[in-house]
C-alpha positions in Angstrom: 92.2 173.1 85.0 92.0 173.4 81.1 88.4 173.0 80.0 89.3 170.7 77.3 91.4 168.4 79.5 88.6 168.4 82.2 86.1 167.5 79.4 88.2 164.5 78.2 88.9 163.3 81.8 85.2 163.4 82.5 84.2 161.3 79.5 86.9 158.8 80.3 85.7 158.4 83.9 82.1 157.9 82.7 83.0 155.1 80.3 85.0 153.4 83.1 82.2 153.7 85.6 80.0 152.0 83.1 82.3 149.3 81.7 84.4 148.5 84.7 82.5 149.8 87.6 79.2 148.2 86.3 77.3 151.5 87.1 74.0 152.0 85.3 74.6 154.3 82.4 71.9 156.7 83.6 73.5 157.1 86.9 77.0 157.3 85.3 76.1 160.0 82.9 74.2 162.1 85.5 76.9 161.7 88.0 79.6 162.9 85.8 77.5 165.8 84.4 77.5 167.7 87.7 81.2 167.8 88.5 82.0 168.3 84.9 79.8 171.2 84.6 81.3 172.8 87.6 84.8 172.3 86.4 83.8 173.7 83.0 82.7 177.0 84.7 78.9 176.7 85.0 77.9 178.7 88.2 76.3 177.0 91.2 73.2 179.2 91.0 71.5 181.5 88.4 73.5 184.7 88.2 72.7 188.0 86.3 75.1 190.6 84.9 74.8 194.4 85.0 72.5 194.3 81.9 70.0 191.8 83.4 71.1 188.8 81.4 70.7 185.6 83.5 73.3 182.9 83.3 71.6 179.6 84.5 73.1 177.7 87.4 74.2 174.0 87.2 70.9 172.7 88.6 68.8 174.7 86.0 71.1 173.5 83.2 70.7 169.9 84.3 67.0 170.3 84.6 66.5 172.0 81.2 68.6 169.2 79.6 66.6 166.4 81.2 63.2 167.9 80.6 63.9 169.2 77.2 64.9 165.7 75.9 61.6 164.1 77.4 59.5 166.9 75.9 60.9 166.4 72.5 61.4 162.6 72.2 59.5 160.8 74.9 56.2 160.3 73.2 57.8 159.5 69.8 60.0 156.6 71.2 57.0 155.3 73.2 54.8 155.2 70.0 57.4 153.5 67.9 58.1 150.9 70.4 54.3 150.3 71.0 53.8 149.8 67.3 56.7 147.2 67.3 55.3 145.4 70.3 51.9 145.1 68.7 53.3 143.7 65.6 55.2 141.0 67.6 52.0 140.0 69.4 49.6 140.0 66.4 52.1 138.1 64.2 52.7 141.1 62.0 56.3 140.7 62.3 55.9 137.1 61.3 53.9 138.1 58.3 56.5 140.6 57.2 59.2 137.7 57.3 56.8 135.4 55.3 56.6 138.2 52.7 60.2 138.6 52.3 60.7 134.8 51.9 58.1 134.9 49.1 59.7 138.0 47.5 63.4 136.7 47.5 62.7 133.0 47.2 64.0 130.0 49.1 66.8 129.5 46.6 68.6 132.5 48.2 68.1 131.7 51.8 71.0 133.9 53.2 69.9 137.0 51.4 66.2 136.2 52.5 67.3 135.9 56.0 69.1 139.2 55.9 66.4 141.2 54.2 64.0 139.7 56.6 65.8 140.9 59.6 66.3 144.3 58.0 62.5 144.7 57.4 61.4 143.4 60.9 63.8 145.5 62.8 62.5 148.8 61.6 59.7 148.6 64.1 61.1 145.9 66.5 64.2 145.9 68.8 67.0 143.9 67.2 67.3 141.6 70.3 63.5 140.8 70.0 63.7 140.5 66.4 66.3 137.8 66.5 64.3 135.8 68.9 61.2 136.1 66.9 62.8 135.2 63.6 65.2 132.4 64.9 62.6 129.6 64.4 62.3 130.7 60.8 66.1 130.7 60.4 66.4 127.2 61.7 63.6 125.9 59.5 65.3 127.5 56.4 68.6 125.9 57.4 67.0 122.5 57.2 64.8 123.2 54.2 67.6 124.7 52.0 70.7 123.1 53.5 72.2 126.6 54.0 75.0 127.0 56.5 73.7 127.7 59.9 76.6 130.2 60.8 75.8 132.2 57.5 72.2 132.4 58.3 72.9 133.6 61.8 75.2 136.3 60.7 72.9 137.3 57.9 69.8 137.6 60.2 71.9 139.5 63.0 73.3 142.0 60.6 70.1 142.6 58.7 68.4 143.4 62.1 71.3 145.6 63.2 71.3 147.6 60.1 67.7 149.0 60.3 67.9 149.1 64.0 70.7 151.6 64.0 69.8 153.7 61.0 66.0 153.8 60.3 63.4 155.4 62.5 61.0 154.6 64.1 63.5 152.7 66.1 64.5 154.6 69.2 68.2 155.1 68.6 68.0 157.1 65.4 65.1 159.2 66.9 67.0 159.9 70.0 70.1 161.0 68.2 68.1 163.1 65.6 66.3 164.9 68.5 69.6 165.6 70.5 71.3 166.9 67.3 68.2 169.1 66.5 66.9 167.2 63.5 64.0 165.8 65.3 61.6 167.5 62.9 63.6 166.2 59.8 63.1 162.5 60.5 62.0 161.6 57.0 65.5 162.7 55.6 67.1 160.5 58.4 65.0 157.7 57.2 66.0 158.2 53.6 69.7 158.5 54.4 69.4 155.5 56.7 67.9 153.4 54.0 70.7 154.4 51.5 73.6 153.8 54.1 72.1 150.5 55.2 72.8 149.2 51.7 76.6 149.0 51.8 76.4 147.8 55.3 74.2 144.9 54.3 76.4 144.0 51.3 79.6 144.0 53.4 77.8 141.8 56.0 76.3 139.5 53.3 79.6 138.8 51.8 81.1 138.1 55.2 78.3 135.9 56.3 78.7 133.8 53.1 82.4 133.5 53.6 82.4 132.6 57.4 79.7 130.0 57.0 82.1 127.9 54.7 84.9 128.3 57.4 82.9 127.4 60.6 80.3 125.1 61.9 78.0 125.9 64.8 76.9 123.3 67.5 73.3 123.7 66.2 72.0 120.2 65.2 68.3 120.1 65.3 66.2 117.4 63.7 64.4 118.3 60.4 61.0 117.2 61.7 61.4 119.1 65.0 62.5 122.3 63.2 59.5 122.2 60.8 57.1 121.5 63.6 58.5 124.4 65.6 58.0 126.7 62.6 54.3 125.5 62.2 53.5 125.7 65.9 54.7 129.2 66.1 52.7 130.3 63.0 49.6 128.4 64.3 50.2 130.2 67.7 49.3 133.5 66.1 46.0 132.2 64.7 45.3 133.9 61.4 48.1 136.1 60.4 47.5 139.7 59.2 47.2 140.4 55.6 50.0 142.2 53.8 48.5 145.6 54.2 47.7 145.3 57.9 51.1 144.2 58.6 52.9 146.9 56.8 50.5 149.9 57.4 51.7 150.7 60.9 55.1 151.0 59.5 54.7 152.5 55.9 51.9 155.0 56.8 54.0 157.1 59.2 56.8 157.0 56.7 54.6 158.3 53.9 53.0 160.9 56.2 56.4 162.3 57.1 57.5 162.1 53.5 54.4 164.3 52.4 55.3 166.8 55.3 58.8 167.2 53.9 57.6 167.5 50.2 55.1 170.2 51.3 57.8 172.1 52.9 60.2 171.8 50.2 57.6 172.6 47.5 56.6 175.7 49.4 52.9 174.8 49.4 50.7 177.2 51.1 47.3 177.5 52.8 45.4 174.5 54.3 47.4 171.9 52.2 50.6 173.0 53.8 49.0 173.1 57.2 47.5 169.5 57.0 50.6 167.9 55.4 52.8 169.6 58.1 50.4 168.5 60.9 50.2 164.9 59.7 54.0 164.7 58.9 54.9 165.7 62.5 56.6 162.6 63.9 54.3 162.4 66.9 51.1 162.6 64.7 52.4 160.3 62.0 53.3 157.6 64.5 50.0 158.1 66.3 48.4 157.2 62.8 50.5 154.3 62.6 49.5 153.1 66.1 45.8 153.4 65.2 46.4 150.9 62.4 48.4 148.7 64.7 45.5 148.7 67.4 43.0 147.9 64.5 45.3 145.0 63.9 45.0 143.8 67.5 41.2 144.1 67.1 41.2 141.9 64.0 43.3 139.3 65.6 40.8 139.4 68.6 43.6 140.4 71.0 42.4 143.8 71.9 41.9 142.7 75.6 45.7 142.3 75.8 46.3 146.0 74.8 46.7 147.3 78.5 49.3 144.6 79.1 51.1 145.3 75.9 51.3 148.9 76.7 52.5 148.2 80.2 55.2 145.8 79.0 56.2 148.3 76.4 56.7 151.2 78.9 58.9 148.8 81.1 61.2 148.2 78.1 61.2 151.9 76.9 61.7 153.4 80.3 65.4 152.8 80.6 66.0 154.0 77.1 64.0 157.2 77.8 66.1 157.9 81.0 69.4 157.1 79.3 68.5 159.3 76.5 67.4 162.2 78.8 70.8 161.8 80.7 72.5 162.2 77.3 70.6 165.3 76.8 71.7 166.6 80.2 75.4 166.0 79.2 74.7 167.7 75.8 73.3 170.7 77.6 76.2 170.9 80.1 78.7 170.9 77.2 76.7 173.7 75.5 76.3 175.9 78.4 80.0 175.6 79.4 81.4 177.3 76.4 83.6 174.4 75.7 82.5 174.4 72.0 84.3 177.7 71.7 87.4 176.2 73.4 87.3 173.5 70.9 86.7 175.9 68.0 89.8 177.7 69.0 91.9 174.5 68.8 89.8 172.9 66.0 92.4 172.6 63.2 92.7 168.9 63.4 89.1 168.4 64.6 87.5 170.3 61.8 89.7 168.2 59.5 88.1 165.1 60.8 84.6 166.3 60.0 82.0 163.6 60.1 84.7 161.0 61.0 84.7 162.4 64.5 81.1 161.4 65.4 81.7 157.9 64.0 84.9 157.3 66.0 83.5 158.8 69.2 80.4 156.7 69.0 82.5 153.5 68.0 84.8 154.1 71.1 81.8 154.4 73.4 80.2 151.3 71.9 83.3 149.2 72.1 84.1 150.1 75.7 80.7 149.8 77.4 78.6 147.7 75.1 75.3 149.5 74.9 74.6 150.9 71.5 71.9 153.2 73.1 74.3 154.7 75.4 76.8 155.1 72.7 74.2 156.7 70.5 72.9 159.1 73.1 76.3 160.1 74.7 78.0 160.6 71.4 75.0 162.8 70.2 75.2 165.0 73.4 78.9 165.5 72.8 78.6 166.2 69.2 75.5 168.4 69.2 77.4 171.6 70.4 80.3 171.0 68.1 78.2 170.6 64.8 79.2 174.0 63.3 82.9 173.5 64.5 82.9 170.2 62.6 81.3 171.8 59.4 78.1 169.6 60.1 75.7 172.4 60.8 73.4 172.4 57.7 70.1 170.3 57.9 71.4 167.6 55.5 74.7 167.3 57.1 73.1 167.1 60.6 70.8 164.4 59.4 73.9 162.5 58.0 75.6 162.9 61.4 72.8 160.9 62.9 73.7 158.0 60.6 77.5 158.4 61.2 76.9 158.1 64.9 74.6 155.0 64.3 77.5 153.5 62.2 79.8 154.0 65.2 77.4 152.5 67.7 77.3 149.2 65.8 81.2 149.0 65.9 81.6 146.5 67.5 79.4 143.9 69.3 81.3 141.8 71.6 81.0 140.2 75.2 79.9 143.3 76.9 76.8 143.7 74.4 73.7 141.7 75.3 73.0 141.3 71.5 76.3 139.5 71.2 75.0 136.9 73.6 71.5 136.7 72.0 73.1 136.0 68.6 75.7 133.4 69.8 73.4 131.6 72.1 70.4 131.2 69.7 72.9 130.5 66.8 74.5 127.6 68.7 78.0 129.2 68.8 80.6 129.4 71.5 81.9 132.9 72.5 85.1 132.3 70.5 82.9 131.6 67.5 81.0 134.7 68.4 84.1 137.0 68.1 84.7 135.5 64.7 81.2 136.0 63.5 79.2 138.6 65.3 82.1 140.8 66.4 83.8 140.8 62.9 80.4 141.1 61.0 79.6 144.3 63.0 83.0 145.8 62.4 82.4 145.2 58.7 79.0 146.5 58.8 80.0 149.7 60.7 83.0 150.5 58.4 81.0 149.9 55.2 78.2 152.1 56.4 80.8 154.8 57.2 82.1 154.6 53.8 78.6 155.2 52.5 78.4 158.2 54.8 81.6 159.6 53.6 80.4 159.3 50.0 77.2 161.0 50.7 79.0 163.8 52.5 80.6 164.6 49.2 77.1 165.2 47.7 75.1 166.9 50.5 75.4 170.6 51.0 
């Protein structure tokens, strides 16, 4: 069987197993990796040629792909998720939202809602972020008379943009690691920040438009909404101050920035060593976690740290295993030599360039619903093809992370849990969800990809 044909059939079968067969993504990716590797010519066992060079067997390739992903990314994802959970517990995320309202002003409620979501979802999962911020959204709807649908779309799109593009959320970290850009997370952050701007603008325009065309079933009383807002705020006790709320997020970013600056500026000696050490993602996020734990102590909730860690590991576990399975698929593709096959026929593929990761990730997202599966699977497929696609330079590889993220948000519909979170909390029917959440994520993904294409013209 032709290698390229076998590869395409394998990916299609994997997508059908997840979307139609309701198989867990981890099992689906692992189940297809073994037969796909054998079809692509990977030997059953380790073999050596006459020169003593060893070609690893299928079991060794699968083991290396799985363990290699855990080695490079596991701790980083756990640390980032733990910081986010602590911010939820202490009210740090709520404080960030309050700061955004004061910054933007209540006279621009839709914009405030979107920026609020964008800021909170950098450390917090978008599903959790929507639940956390929904009482604020409802309160602002009553206080400002803004359209409920506009506010729902604004919050959803703001959360989604940073969740897809900006570390330390797990998705961008996973993709960067699989593509070999794990030590270049600061550049990924910068590019994610830049590309999130056109995505937010497109979604903001649509949120303002669709709010005038549609009414949700949400009809809370003003006093109940205001009381709910107050009760949630009081439930946190004394909210952290601005520095305490932002330090767990900003300090890791600053440390990674100094690490990149030291490397680019060709510093030498102890200054270079210290900045490189502190700028390593694991160390930088560890520093952020220390400040988050200090926030727990200040809030007198340190006794809950064990349970917070336990709950975080339960949430992160499936993400880690799906990511590791994506690493296995990538290692299978790399070891099979299919990249050479693709390179021989790469006339059209090379012409697609950075559009290929976007379209691949978008297809995976739309078919099976999970953004994380789309991110990691697309990254595993694209990683061996970076040079074929002309994306092998450090800057272009980092930009490819963002392109895959843009695809993985296009589009959110009924097979995506986030779709149901947004529609249910927003008081909308499924049909309204398609006109709001689905269309908004399509606009967001396309606008983000336009930003990626423009940046690709500037980056070496």
